[in-house]
C-alpha positions in Angstrom: -9.6 -4.0 21.0 -7.0 -4.1 18.0 -3.4 -3.2 18.0 -4.4 0.5 17.3 -6.4 0.9 20.3 -9.5 0.9 18.2 -12.5 -1.2 19.2 -13.5 -3.8 16.8 -17.1 -2.5 15.4 -18.8 -4.7 12.6 -22.3 -4.6 11.2 -23.5 -7.5 13.1 -22.6 -5.8 16.4 -24.5 -2.5 15.3 -27.6 -4.5 14.4 -27.7 -6.2 17.6 -27.4 -3.0 19.3 -30.2 -1.5 17.3 -32.3 -4.5 17.8 -32.0 -5.0 21.4 -32.2 -1.1 22.3 -34.2 0.5 19.5 -36.5 -2.2 18.0 -38.6 0.0 16.3 -35.7 0.7 14.0 -34.5 -2.9 13.4 -36.4 -3.5 10.5 -34.4 -0.6 8.6 -31.5 -1.6 6.1 -28.1 -0.8 7.7 -25.0 -0.3 5.8 -21.4 1.1 6.7 -20.2 4.2 5.5 -16.4 5.1 4.6 -15.4 8.2 6.4 -11.7 9.6 6.6 -12.8 10.2 10.4 -10.6 8.4 12.8 -12.8 8.6 16.0 -16.1 7.0 15.0 -17.4 4.2 13.0 -20.5 5.4 10.9 -23.5 3.4 9.5 -26.3 4.6 7.5 -29.8 3.3 9.0 -32.7 3.4 6.4 -33.2 6.5 4.5 -33.1 9.1 7.2 -31.0 8.2 10.0 -27.0 7.5 10.9 -25.4 5.4 13.7 -22.4 6.8 15.1 -20.1 4.7 17.4 -16.9 5.7 19.1 -14.0 3.5 17.9 -11.5 4.8 20.6 -11.8 5.7 24.4 -10.8 9.3 23.9 -13.8 10.0 21.8 -16.6 8.6 24.3 -17.2 11.9 25.9 -18.2 13.4 22.7 -21.6 11.5 22.6 -23.1 13.1 25.7 -21.6 16.5 24.8 -23.3 16.5 21.3 -26.7 15.1 23.1 -26.5 18.1 25.4 -25.4 20.8 23.1 -26.4 20.2 19.5 -30.1 20.7 20.0 -29.3 23.9 21.8 -27.1 25.4 19.1 -29.0 24.2 16.0 -31.7 26.7 16.0 -29.3 29.6 16.1 -27.0 28.8 13.3 -27.4 29.4 9.5 -26.2 25.9 8.4 -27.6 22.5 9.2 -25.7 20.6 12.0 -26.4 16.8 13.2 -29.5 16.3 14.9 -29.4 13.5 17.8 -32.2 11.0 17.9 -31.2 8.7 20.5 -28.4 7.7 22.7 -27.3 3.9 22.8 -25.6 2.5 26.0 -23.0 -0.1 26.4 -24.0 -3.7 25.6 -23.5 -6.8 23.5 -19.8 -6.6 24.2 -19.4 -2.9 23.3 -18.2 -0.7 26.1 -19.5 2.8 25.3 -22.4 4.9 24.7 -23.3 5.6 21.0 -25.7 7.7 19.0 -28.4 7.8 16.3 -28.8 11.1 14.4 -30.9 12.3 11.7 -29.2 12.0 8.2 -27.9 15.1 6.6 -28.1 15.1 3.0 -25.1 16.5 0.8 -21.7 15.2 -0.5 -18.5 15.5 1.6 -16.9 18.6 0.5 -13.6 16.6 0.0 -15.4 15.3 -3.0 -18.6 17.5 -3.7 -17.8 20.3 -5.8 -18.4 24.0 -4.7 -19.6 26.0 -7.4 -19.0 29.4 -5.8 -16.0 29.8 -3.5 -17.1 33.0 -2.4 -20.6 31.8 -1.6 -18.7 29.2 0.4 -16.5 32.0 2.3 -19.8 33.9 3.3 -21.5 30.8 4.4 -18.5 29.7 6.5 -18.2 33.2 8.1 -21.8 33.4 9.0 -21.6 30.2 10.6 -18.7 31.1 12.7 -20.0 34.3 13.6 -23.6 33.1 14.5 -21.5 30.1 16.8 -19.8 32.8 18.4 -22.4 34.9 19.2 -24.3 32.1 21.2 -24.0 32.4 25.0 -21.2 30.1 25.9 -22.0 30.0 29.7 -21.8 26.4 30.7 -20.1 25.1 27.6 -17.3 23.0 27.8 -13.7 24.3 28.1 -10.8 22.9 26.2 -9.6 19.4 27.3 -9.1 15.9 26.2 -12.7 15.8 25.0 -11.9 18.1 22.1 -8.2 17.7 21.6 -7.6 21.2 23.2 -9.3 23.2 20.5 -9.5 26.5 21.9 -6.4 26.5 24.0 -3.8 29.2 24.0 -1.9 28.7 21.0 1.4 28.3 22.7 0.1 25.1 24.3 0.7 23.7 20.9 4.2 24.7 20.5 6.0 21.7 21.2 3.9 19.3 19.1 4.0 21.8 16.3 7.8 22.1 16.4 8.3 18.4 16.5 6.0 18.0 13.4 8.1 20.7 11.6 11.4 18.6 12.2 9.5 15.5 11.3 8.4 17.1 7.9 11.7 18.6 7.0 11.5 16.9 3.7 8.0 18.0 3.2 7.7 21.7 4.1 10.2 24.4 4.3 11.4 24.2 8.2 12.7 27.8 8.3 9.4 29.1 6.6 7.2 27.1 8.7 8.9 28.1 11.9 8.7 31.8 11.0 5.0 31.5 10.3 4.6 29.8 13.6 6.5 32.1 15.7 4.7 35.1 14.2 1.5 33.3 15.4 3.0 32.8 18.9 3.9 36.5 19.1 0.4 37.7 18.6 -1.5 39.0 21.5 -3.4 36.2 23.3 -7.4 36.1 23.6 -8.2 38.0 26.8 -11.8 38.2 26.3 -14.6 35.8 27.3 -14.4 32.4 25.6 -16.9 31.7 22.7 -18.2 28.5 21.0 -16.0 26.5 18.7 -16.7 23.7 16.3 -12.9 23.1 16.6 -12.3 21.0 13.5 -13.6 22.9 10.5 -12.0 21.4 7.3 -13.4 19.9 3.9 -14.0 16.7 5.8 -16.5 18.0 8.1 -18.4 20.1 5.6 -21.1 18.9 3.3 -22.1 20.3 -0.2 -25.6 20.3 -1.8 -25.9 21.3 -5.4 -22.6 23.0 -5.3 -23.2 24.9 -2.0 -22.0 24.4 1.5 -25.2 23.1 3.1 -24.1 21.5 6.6 -21.4 21.4 9.3 -21.0 17.8 10.7 -18.7 16.2 13.4 -18.9 18.3 16.4 -16.6 16.1 18.4 -14.2 18.8 19.0 -17.0 21.2 20.0 -16.0 23.5 23.1 -15.6 27.2 24.1 -12.3 29.1 23.9 -10.1 31.3 21.7 -12.1 32.2 18.7 -9.0 32.1 16.5 -9.3 28.0 16.4 -12.1 28.2 14.0 -10.5 30.7 11.6 -8.5 27.7 10.4 -11.1 27.2 7.8 -9.7 30.0 6.1 -6.7 27.9 5.0 -7.9 24.4 5.4 -11.0 25.0 2.8 -10.5 28.4 1.4 -7.8 29.9 -1.2 -6.4 33.5 -1.2 -9.5 35.3 -2.9 -12.3 33.8 -0.9 -10.2 34.1 2.2 -10.1 37.8 2.3 -13.7 37.8 1.6 -14.1 35.2 4.8 -12.0 37.6 6.9 -14.0 40.8 5.7 -17.4 39.2 6.5 -16.0 38.4 10.0 -14.3 41.7 10.9 -11.1 39.8 12.6 -8.7 41.6 14.2 -5.1 41.2 13.1 -4.1 39.1 16.4 -6.9 36.9 15.9 -6.2 36.3 12.3 -2.7 35.7 13.0 -3.4 33.1 15.5 -5.9 31.5 13.2 -3.3 31.4 10.6 -1.0 29.5 13.6 -3.8 27.2 14.4 -4.0 26.1 10.5 -0.2 25.8 10.6 -0.2 23.4 13.6 -3.4 21.8 12.2 -1.8 20.9 9.1 1.8 19.9 10.6 0.6 17.7 13.1 -2.0 16.1 11.0 0.3 15.6 8.1 3.1 14.0 10.4 0.5 11.7 12.1 -1.5 10.7 9.2 0.9 10.5 6.4 1.0 6.7 6.2 -2.3 5.9 7.5 -4.9 8.2 6.5 -4.5 9.7 2.8 -7.6 11.8 3.1 -6.4 13.7 6.1 -3.1 13.6 4.9 -4.1 15.4 1.7 -6.2 17.9 3.7 -3.1 18.7 5.8 -0.8 19.2 2.8 -3.3 21.5 1.1 -3.4 23.5 4.4 0.1 23.8 4.6 0.6 25.0 1.1 -2.1 27.7 1.6 -0.8 28.8 4.9 3.0 29.1 3.8 1.9 30.9 0.6 -0.1 33.4 2.8 2.9 33.8 5.2 4.7 35.4 1.9 1.8 37.5 0.9 1.6 38.9 4.4 4.9 40.1 4.2 7.3 37.8 5.4 10.7 37.3 3.7 10.3 34.4 1.1 13.9 33.8 1.4 
């Protein structure tokens, strides 16, 4: 464990874990993959597998959750998602469970070009709608396992306001506060909880030949307020494609306003936390804030 509370993981450790627990795969080449994600170390194993190991204790519950739920969700979704192949156990000095997944082809949407933003908007809307239609009985409610994704928006009030204060040199605090308070005033979700990915942004989408092809990293999977997954309208889309995304989902005004609040709080909290440590996530957060605050003006708020 290092000073950031991350477990030290290197290729030698991963090779030993695979050799001792899954010797049938020990002959495959193994190489680390660069990732902007903060919870897991990822290695490519051969041509068609990936190894994912939690770096931090708070991510350890994600392993069993994904092994239970992803195989049940995958057949009902219009985009590809990770397929768990095997679950490893603590060994070789490594303290947590870990996973082997089938490799998903595609470029990360941070660097992969999307040829048609409207296709992306439609594909994402279809994914979110399909996920929400799946029976949520027995699904994991919001908690530490998914960073509270899907909780009532008011539960994010203190960290969002703290981030606004921290970022006063980066965002207009009055404008950000106005958008945030509008979101808090929207009626809360009173219907049954629905399935959420919880972290829909370019870093968790794959692109093949210019089209969104897959959704990855289900660590924040859970059930709750559907507004959470609407944040992709601002983390990924721009004004024109955002309108198509909303129309494709037939979202009511209150849920849409809460969704903008989720996007705002994501952008604020992520930028304040990762500004000096993770340039990729900081860039996604800045772009999200730009889209949210511009959209706030377009929806009738006083730009002054």
